[in-house]
NUTORVEX-105777 format. One record per residue (C-alpha): residue number from 1; x, y, z; residue in one letter. Coordinates in pm, 1 decimal, m for minus. Layout:
N
<drenza NUM; east X; north Y; up Z; kollum A>
...
END
This chain:
99
<drenza 1; east 2.2; north 4.0; up m12.4; kollum M>
<drenza 2; east 93.5; north 363.2; up m61.1; kollum Y>
<drenza 3; east 170.3; north 583.8; up 228.2; kollum Y>
<drenza 4; east 207.2; north 966.4; up 258.0; kollum M>
<drenza 5; east 501.1; north 1127.9; up 457.0; kollum I>
<drenza 6; east 436.9; north 1472.6; up 504.5; kollum C>
<drenza 7; east 703.5; north 1669.8; up 704.3; kollum S>
<drenza 8; east 711.4; north 2025.5; up 808.4; kollum E>
<drenza 9; east 1046.6; north 2206.2; up 842.7; kollum D>
<drenza 10; east 1185.0; north 2389.7; up 1142.4; kollum V>
<drenza 11; east 1245.5; north 2749.9; up 1091.3; kollum E>
<drenza 12; east 1537.4; north 2840.6; up 886.7; kollum N>
<drenza 13; east 1596.2; north 2479.6; up 796.9; kollum S>
<drenza 14; east 1820.9; north 2528.5; up 462.1; kollum L>
<drenza 15; east 2153.3; north 2486.7; up 603.1; kollum P>
<drenza 16; east 2055.0; north 2178.2; up 766.1; kollum L>
<drenza 17; east 1871.8; north 2040.0; up 477.9; kollum R>
<drenza 18; east 2191.7; north 2116.6; up 234.7; kollum N>
<drenza 19; east 2402.3; north 1919.8; up 495.7; kollum K>
<drenza 20; east 2179.0; north 1590.8; up 498.2; kollum A>
<drenza 21; east 2053.0; north 1616.5; up 154.0; kollum R>
<drenza 22; east 2281.0; north 1376.4; up m22.0; kollum P>
<drenza 23; east 2189.6; north 1088.3; up 239.7; kollum M>
<drenza 24; east 1808.0; north 1184.3; up 213.4; kollum H>
<drenza 25; east 1826.6; north 1152.0; up m157.4; kollum L>
<drenza 26; east 2017.3; north 819.0; up m157.2; kollum A>
<drenza 27; east 1733.3; north 697.6; up 27.2; kollum R>
<drenza 28; east 1470.5; north 814.8; up m221.6; kollum L>
<drenza 29; east 1690.7; north 694.0; up m506.4; kollum E>
<drenza 30; east 1660.5; north 327.0; up m347.7; kollum L>
<drenza 31; east 1296.3; north 363.2; up m330.9; kollum L>
<drenza 32; east 1278.3; north 447.7; up m695.4; kollum N>
<drenza 33; east 1497.2; north 194.4; up m809.0; kollum E>
<drenza 34; east 1268.8; north m51.9; up m607.2; kollum E>
<drenza 35; east 974.7; north 97.0; up m813.4; kollum E>
<drenza 36; east 818.7; north 200.9; up m483.3; kollum R>
<drenza 37; east 823.2; north 569.3; up m504.4; kollum L>
<drenza 38; east 503.5; north 754.7; up m637.3; kollum L>
<drenza 39; east 636.3; north 1113.8; up m603.4; kollum I>
<drenza 40; east 860.9; north 1303.7; up m370.1; kollum A>
<drenza 41; east 966.0; north 1687.0; up m333.4; kollum G>
<drenza 42; east 979.2; north 1973.1; up m113.8; kollum P>
<drenza 43; east 768.2; north 2255.0; up m23.8; kollum C>
<drenza 44; east 929.3; north 2586.6; up m137.3; kollum P>
<drenza 45; east 874.9; north 2877.5; up 128.7; kollum A>
<drenza 46; east 791.6; north 3116.0; up m161.6; kollum I>
<drenza 47; east 581.1; north 3081.2; up m484.1; kollum D>
<drenza 48; east 902.9; north 2946.4; up m681.4; kollum S>
<drenza 49; east 1052.1; north 2638.5; up m808.9; kollum N>
<drenza 50; east 1390.2; north 2754.8; up m689.0; kollum D>
<drenza 51; east 1293.5; north 2947.0; up m381.9; kollum P>
<drenza 52; east 1685.2; north 3030.8; up m314.6; kollum G>
<drenza 53; east 1758.2; north 3151.4; up 35.9; kollum D>
<drenza 54; east 1398.1; north 3136.7; up 131.2; kollum A>
<drenza 55; east 1423.6; north 2761.4; up 151.5; kollum G>
<drenza 56; east 1156.8; north 2542.9; up 222.4; kollum F>
<drenza 57; east 879.2; north 2469.6; up 470.0; kollum T>
<drenza 58; east 854.1; north 2076.3; up 437.0; kollum G>
<drenza 59; east 832.9; north 1768.0; up 223.6; kollum S>
<drenza 60; east 589.8; north 1531.7; up 76.7; kollum V>
<drenza 61; east 675.8; north 1178.2; up m12.8; kollum I>
<drenza 62; east 457.9; north 900.3; up m130.1; kollum I>
<drenza 63; east 576.3; north 556.4; up m156.5; kollum A>
<drenza 64; east 474.0; north 174.9; up m108.9; kollum E>
<drenza 65; east 557.3; north m1.3; up 210.4; kollum F>
<drenza 66; east 460.1; north m328.1; up 336.5; kollum A>
<drenza 67; east 256.4; north m178.8; up 648.5; kollum S>
<drenza 68; east 209.3; north 159.9; up 823.5; kollum F>
<drenza 69; east 458.8; north 58.9; up 1084.6; kollum S>
<drenza 70; east 722.6; north m2.8; up 786.6; kollum A>
<drenza 71; east 622.8; north 352.2; up 647.1; kollum A>
<drenza 72; east 664.3; north 498.4; up 993.0; kollum Q>
<drenza 73; east 1023.8; north 350.4; up 1058.9; kollum Q>
<drenza 74; east 1126.9; north 461.9; up 709.4; kollum W>
<drenza 75; east 1028.8; north 834.7; up 799.3; kollum A>
<drenza 76; east 1186.2; north 816.5; up 1128.2; kollum D>
<drenza 77; east 1525.7; north 687.1; up 994.7; kollum D>
<drenza 78; east 1510.9; north 1007.4; up 742.2; kollum D>
<drenza 79; east 1846.2; north 1169.3; up 742.2; kollum P>
<drenza 80; east 1665.8; north 1503.8; up 760.8; kollum Y>
<drenza 81; east 1480.5; north 1397.9; up 1105.7; kollum V>
<drenza 82; east 1835.7; north 1311.7; up 1235.1; kollum A>
<drenza 83; east 1976.0; north 1643.7; up 1134.4; kollum A>
<drenza 84; east 1683.7; north 1832.2; up 1285.1; kollum G>
<drenza 85; east 1540.3; north 1956.7; up 959.7; kollum V>
<drenza 86; east 1181.4; north 1846.5; up 1061.9; kollum Y>
<drenza 87; east 973.1; north 1974.0; up 1326.6; kollum S>
<drenza 88; east 696.9; north 1732.6; up 1256.7; kollum K>
<drenza 89; east 640.2; north 1418.8; up 1037.0; kollum V>
<drenza 90; east 307.5; north 1266.8; up 975.8; kollum T>
<drenza 91; east 253.3; north 929.7; up 819.1; kollum V>
<drenza 92; east m72.0; north 823.3; up 677.0; kollum K>
<drenza 93; east m210.8; north 566.0; up 434.8; kollum P>
<drenza 94; east m266.5; north 682.5; up 70.3; kollum F>
<drenza 95; east m503.2; north 555.3; up m200.8; kollum K>
<drenza 96; east m373.1; north 657.0; up m541.8; kollum K>
<drenza 97; east m692.5; north 717.7; up m764.2; kollum V>
<drenza 98; east m568.7; north 941.7; up m1053.5; kollum L>
<drenza 99; east m396.8; north 941.9; up m1295.8; kollum P>
END
């Protein structure tokens, strides 16, 4: 089943994000290689694809996991969590309808 992982950044998270980004992306690449990743990306802090120094306010990942607990564990192990990027992480089951 798919699960949505919605994360909210701490204030001024950009330096923390930049430091942990390679490890964060490596885990997403693995999900993608396993054909379990539906979509992933950050939420810009301003109305721009490249927010520059404004940074990001959070992230959304939708991926397939064997169970809710597996999705929660994957989210808990995110390098952005360890680096202090996220103030809150929410995991919910997700049902893909379209496209």
